[in-house]
C-alpha positions as CSV (number, residue, x, y, z in Angstrom):
1,M,110.3,54.5,148.4
2,P,109.5,57.1,145.6
3,G,106.1,57.4,147.7
4,Y,108.8,58.3,151.2
5,V,110.8,60.7,148.6
6,Y,107.7,62.2,147.2
7,S,106.5,63.0,150.8
8,E,109.6,64.7,151.3
9,L,109.4,66.9,148.5
10,S,105.9,67.7,149.2
11,L,106.4,68.9,152.7
12,T,109.6,71.0,151.1
13,A,107.5,72.6,148.6
14,L,104.2,73.3,152.0
15,A,106.5,74.6,154.3
16,T,108.1,76.9,151.6
17,F,104.5,77.9,149.8
18,P,103.6,80.6,152.2
19,I,107.5,81.9,152.6
20,L,106.9,82.5,148.6
21,I,103.6,84.1,149.1
22,A,104.7,86.4,151.7
23,A,108.1,87.3,149.3
24,F,105.8,88.0,146.2
25,W,103.6,90.3,149.1
26,F,106.4,91.9,150.0
27,V,107.5,92.5,145.6
28,A,104.1,94.1,145.5
29,E,104.4,96.1,147.8
30,Y,107.6,97.8,147.1
31,F,106.4,98.5,143.5
32,G,102.9,100.4,145.2
33,I,100.6,97.2,143.7
34,T,99.4,96.5,146.4
35,P,96.9,100.0,147.5
36,R,95.1,99.0,143.5
37,L,93.5,96.1,145.7
38,S,91.1,98.6,146.8
39,G,89.6,96.2,149.6
40,H,90.0,93.2,147.7
41,V,93.4,91.8,149.3
42,L,91.9,88.5,150.2
43,S,90.0,87.0,146.9
44,S,93.3,89.0,145.2
45,V,96.3,86.4,147.2
46,V,93.6,83.3,146.8
47,S,93.8,83.5,143.3
48,F,97.6,84.5,143.1
49,A,97.8,81.2,145.0
50,L,95.5,79.3,142.7
51,I,97.8,79.9,140.1
52,L,101.7,80.1,141.7
53,G,100.4,76.6,142.9
54,P,100.9,74.3,140.5
55,Y,103.8,76.6,138.4
56,W,105.3,75.8,142.5
57,F,104.5,72.4,143.3
58,F,105.0,70.9,139.5
59,G,108.8,72.3,140.6
60,F,109.1,69.6,143.3
61,G,107.7,66.6,141.7
62,L,103.6,66.9,141.5
63,A,103.9,65.0,137.7
64,G,104.8,61.8,139.0
65,P,101.5,61.4,142.1
66,L,99.2,63.7,139.4
67,S,100.3,61.0,136.4
68,R,99.3,58.4,138.5
69,R,95.9,59.2,139.6
70,L,94.8,60.7,136.2
71,N,94.2,57.2,134.9
72,R,92.0,58.0,132.2
73,A,91.9,60.2,129.2
74,A,88.9,62.3,130.5
75,L,90.3,62.9,133.6
76,R,93.3,64.3,131.9
77,I,91.5,66.0,129.8
78,S,89.3,67.8,132.2
79,A,91.7,68.0,134.9
80,P,93.5,72.1,133.9
81,L,89.9,73.6,134.1
82,L,90.4,74.3,137.6
83,L,92.2,76.6,136.2
84,L,89.6,78.9,135.8
85,L,88.9,79.0,139.7
86,P,92.1,82.0,139.8
87,Y,89.8,83.9,137.3
88,I,86.6,83.4,139.1
89,V,87.9,84.0,142.6
90,F,89.5,87.1,141.4
91,T,86.8,89.0,139.3
92,V,83.3,87.8,141.5
93,P,84.3,89.8,144.1
94,R,85.1,92.6,142.4
95,G,81.8,92.6,139.9
96,Q,84.3,92.3,136.8
97,F,83.7,88.7,135.9
98,R,82.7,87.9,132.3
99,W,81.7,85.0,130.7
100,D,83.0,85.4,127.3
101,L,86.9,85.8,129.3
102,L,85.8,82.4,131.4
103,L,84.5,80.6,128.0
104,G,87.9,81.5,125.9
105,L,90.0,80.2,129.0
106,A,88.0,77.1,128.7
107,V,88.5,76.3,125.2
108,V,92.6,77.0,125.1
109,L,92.7,75.0,128.6
110,T,90.4,71.6,126.7
111,G,92.1,72.7,123.6
112,V,95.8,72.2,124.7
113,S,94.8,68.8,126.4
114,L,92.9,67.2,123.7
115,L,95.8,67.9,121.3
116,L,98.7,66.6,123.9
117,E,96.5,63.9,124.7
118,R,96.1,62.7,121.4
119,A,100.1,63.2,120.0
120,P,101.9,60.3,119.1
121,S,104.3,59.5,121.7
122,Q,107.0,61.0,120.0
123,P,108.2,64.2,120.5
124,G,107.9,67.0,117.9
125,A,104.7,66.2,116.2
126,W,102.2,68.5,114.4
127,Q,100.3,68.8,118.0
128,D,103.1,69.9,120.1
129,W,104.2,73.0,117.0
130,A,100.0,73.4,117.3
131,V,100.2,73.7,120.8
132,L,103.4,76.0,120.9
133,L,101.6,78.6,118.7
134,I,98.1,78.6,120.6
135,L,100.3,79.4,123.8
136,A,102.1,81.6,122.1
137,L,99.3,83.6,120.9
138,A,97.3,83.1,123.8
139,V,100.3,85.2,125.8
140,E,101.6,87.8,123.1
141,T,98.3,89.0,122.0
142,H,97.2,89.8,125.4
143,V,93.9,88.9,124.8
144,F,93.9,87.0,128.7
145,N,95.5,90.7,130.2
146,A,91.5,91.7,131.0
147,A,91.2,88.8,133.2
148,F,93.0,90.4,136.0
149,P,92.0,94.0,135.4
150,V,94.7,95.7,137.8
151,P,97.3,97.4,136.4
152,G,100.7,95.5,137.3
153,L,98.5,92.2,138.3
154,S,97.6,92.0,133.8
155,G,100.0,89.2,133.1
156,L,98.7,86.8,136.0
157,A,96.7,85.5,132.9
158,K,100.7,84.1,131.4
159,L,100.7,81.9,134.4
160,I,97.8,80.5,133.8
161,F,99.7,79.0,130.5
162,V,103.1,78.0,131.9
163,D,100.9,75.8,134.4
164,L,98.9,74.5,131.4
165,A,102.3,74.0,129.8
166,L,103.9,72.1,132.6
167,Y,100.7,70.2,133.0
168,G,100.9,69.1,129.6
169,Y,104.1,68.2,128.6
170,L,104.8,66.9,132.6
171,V,101.7,64.7,132.9
172,I,99.7,64.7,129.7
173,R,102.7,64.0,127.4
174,P,105.8,63.8,129.4
175,I,108.9,64.7,126.8
176,G,111.7,64.5,129.3
177,G,114.6,67.2,128.6
178,I,112.9,69.9,130.0
179,G,115.1,70.3,133.3
180,F,112.1,72.3,135.0
181,D,112.5,72.2,139.4
182,F,113.1,74.5,142.1
183,F,116.0,72.9,143.5
184,P,118.6,75.7,142.7
185,R,122.3,74.1,142.5
186,A,125.6,75.5,142.7
187,A,126.6,75.5,139.2
188,D,123.1,77.0,138.5
189,F,124.6,80.3,139.6
190,T,127.7,79.8,138.0
191,V,126.8,78.7,134.6
192,G,123.9,81.6,134.6
193,L,126.1,84.5,135.9
194,R,129.0,82.8,133.6
195,E,126.8,84.0,130.3
196,F,125.3,86.7,131.7
197,L,129.3,87.9,132.0
198,Y,129.9,86.5,128.3
199,F,126.8,88.5,127.2
200,T,127.3,91.6,129.1
201,P,129.6,93.9,126.7
202,I,128.1,92.2,123.5
203,A,124.9,93.6,124.8
204,I,126.9,96.9,126.0
205,L,128.7,98.1,122.9
206,L,125.9,96.8,120.7
207,G,123.1,98.3,122.6
208,F,124.5,101.4,122.8
209,A,126.0,101.7,119.7
210,L,122.2,101.0,118.2
211,R,121.0,103.1,120.7
212,F,118.7,100.6,122.3
213,L,120.5,101.5,125.6
214,H,120.1,104.6,127.7
215,L,122.9,104.7,130.8
216,H,120.6,105.2,133.9
217,R,122.7,107.7,136.8
218,T,120.9,105.7,139.8
219,P,123.0,103.6,142.5
220,G,119.6,102.0,143.1
221,N,120.2,99.5,146.4
222,P,119.8,96.2,147.2
223,A,116.3,95.7,148.0
224,W,115.3,97.0,144.7
225,F,118.0,95.1,142.9
226,A,116.5,91.8,144.7
227,A,112.8,92.5,144.4
228,G,113.1,93.2,140.9
229,W,115.1,90.0,140.3
230,L,113.1,87.3,142.6
231,F,109.9,89.1,140.0
232,T,111.4,88.7,137.2
233,L,112.8,85.4,137.5
234,F,109.2,84.2,138.0
235,F,107.1,86.0,135.9
236,I,109.1,86.6,133.3
237,A,112.3,84.7,132.7
238,I,111.5,81.2,134.3
239,P,107.7,81.1,132.1
240,E,110.1,82.3,128.8
241,E,112.8,79.3,129.5
242,L,110.8,77.4,130.1
243,F,108.8,78.2,126.7
244,F,111.7,79.1,124.2
245,R,114.1,76.8,126.0
246,G,112.8,73.7,128.0
247,L,110.1,73.1,125.0
248,L,111.1,74.4,121.8
249,L,114.7,74.2,122.3
250,N,114.3,71.1,123.1
251,M,112.1,69.8,120.6
252,L,114.1,71.0,117.7
253,E,117.0,69.9,118.7
254,R,115.8,66.4,118.1
255,R,114.5,67.2,114.5
256,I,117.7,69.3,113.3
257,G,120.4,69.1,115.5
258,V,122.3,71.5,118.4
259,R,123.4,73.9,116.7
260,A,121.0,74.7,114.4
261,A,118.0,74.4,117.2
262,L,119.9,77.1,119.5
263,W,119.7,79.4,116.8
264,S,116.8,79.3,115.0
265,T,115.3,78.9,118.5
266,S,117.5,82.3,119.3
267,L,115.6,84.1,116.2
268,V,112.2,83.2,117.2
269,F,113.2,84.7,120.7
270,G,114.5,87.7,119.0
271,L,111.3,88.0,116.7
272,A,108.3,87.7,119.9
273,H,109.9,90.8,120.8
274,F,108.9,92.8,117.8
275,N,106.5,94.8,119.3
276,K,108.4,95.8,122.7
277,R,108.0,99.8,122.7
278,A,107.4,100.0,119.0
279,V,105.7,98.6,116.2
280,F,108.3,97.1,114.8
281,N,111.4,97.7,117.1
282,W,114.3,96.1,115.6
283,R,117.2,96.9,118.1
284,Y,114.7,94.9,120.6
285,V,114.9,92.0,118.0
286,I,118.4,92.0,117.1
287,L,119.8,92.1,121.3
288,A,116.8,89.9,122.3
289,A,118.1,87.3,120.0
290,I,121.7,87.8,121.0
291,A,121.1,87.2,124.3
292,G,118.4,84.2,123.4
293,L,122.2,82.5,122.3
294,F,123.4,82.8,125.7
295,Y,120.2,81.7,127.4
296,G,120.0,79.3,125.3
297,R,123.8,78.0,126.1
298,A,123.2,78.4,129.2
299,W,120.0,75.6,128.9
300,L,122.2,73.5,127.2
301,A,125.2,73.5,129.3
302,R,123.3,72.2,132.6
303,R,119.9,70.9,130.5
304,R,118.2,73.4,133.4
305,V,115.3,75.4,133.5
306,L,116.6,77.2,136.4
307,T,120.2,77.8,134.9
308,S,119.0,79.6,131.6
309,G,116.1,81.8,134.0
310,I,119.1,82.9,136.3
311,T,121.1,84.3,133.2
312,H,117.1,86.0,131.8
313,A,116.5,87.7,135.0
314,T,119.9,89.0,135.4
315,V,120.2,90.3,132.3
316,D,116.8,92.2,132.6
317,T,116.7,93.1,135.9
318,V,120.2,95.0,134.9
319,W,118.5,96.7,131.9
320,S,115.6,97.6,133.9
321,I,117.4,99.2,136.4
322,W,120.1,100.8,135.0
323,L,120.2,100.4,130.9
324,R,116.3,100.7,130.2
């Protein structure tokens, strides 16, 4: 029966994956990214599919069969090195391959796998905090953005680390309670949009008082909003919600309780935005920390990354179109 269920899920994932790729191609065209591919469309699409694939299929139960098949430590530790393939496929045809970036990615992939393989069973061990720190530094320092040196695509490196985090905490060291899947439920939208509405008056009043928000007198259009929301959900909201709520809040809650974990995680989330558009953007830190409270509330209400991701994506999309 479990095999049959996974077969059904995998068929759903396989059938919808090409649609997802096509949707993101539309988004890339809409935002003017596709003309920058300079005759390397095939390698770009293959590389993107190799990165997006684990992210997508983990949302449909890939962790179960992987856990059964990777039944030796050596296999579990070495498997993430397959995430080097997207970088190779993307850069070799362009003549932009760099050994230092390949080695750096390999060190992060292997190091995280080793730490999680040797961690004790109880979540929240020092290995977990070391892994979260490594992942945060890999993303926030932007060192690996050069792995995809095309304007608009540098953020693909972040998805490699999303794949690594999912593999690490769903296959090597399952901690439970992350709430990561791609099966939307009505309650995800109800709760996610509810928290967006709760946050909106606070954000508007405080944002204009701090001169952080600026009204854009543009009507926008449904296609603009849909493209922006889809991009934000997959490439910003869900990755950040996986890290800050699915992992950090999840593990802190077991150590210091729900309330303290919610406030602590929100503060860290705010501080993670300190260098956006300034050396130290204290306005951004304040607004992001408050937003983090509502994202955390959404996650706690449903224990699902998709729920808080909907809140997060809606906030960011409205802000980027009308209030940035």
